[in-house]
Steps between C-alpha positions, in 0.01 A plus 500: 500500500167354401145566623285186524153487660554823693835385637850618403777247440873547454629285217853429380697623799763280665473495884755262644378295796667566831752226581374478859133469400463125444717199434246272328287743295651657187272782383512624140687837505322632184141403590205735463459700822181664622537856628307585818322828441176654626201484265494877450875502414444225244206679341696827483801329333283297262308812400823683419635207301186437296364850443804728494750262337744479786717194583570353841875480560680344801747751640657332802482170685623478858448304821345649814415299814516170313269611216587596145390853410463621141484864400296544183456801279282614213695579184384664181652412165688744281316725260601508132692827538690360798610202294626725220710697748658187646573359155664830397711498816606141446604574140707802607674285763586243232641764269712641782632155583589439133685832481698423814583152374617639164753727668 
């Protein structure tokens, strides 16, 4: 997701066109799509992204009454100590797999 001129756009997602929508128009399934949000929602999300270091993440895409709905969430990146723990866990899993394979 990208913020441009106070508007939020979804980039890089593949939304297939409905087969019953049109016979002579072929829309691009991976085009940039503008998200319809209220101004105060946009300012709240942009403030969290720019000041607090959060990232906007699409969680779910579904259809309701002929319109596509997108659930978005704010995600925070891992801290350095979180990364060390996940690396340690991954290494222990590898060692366990090697030991099982050696038997």
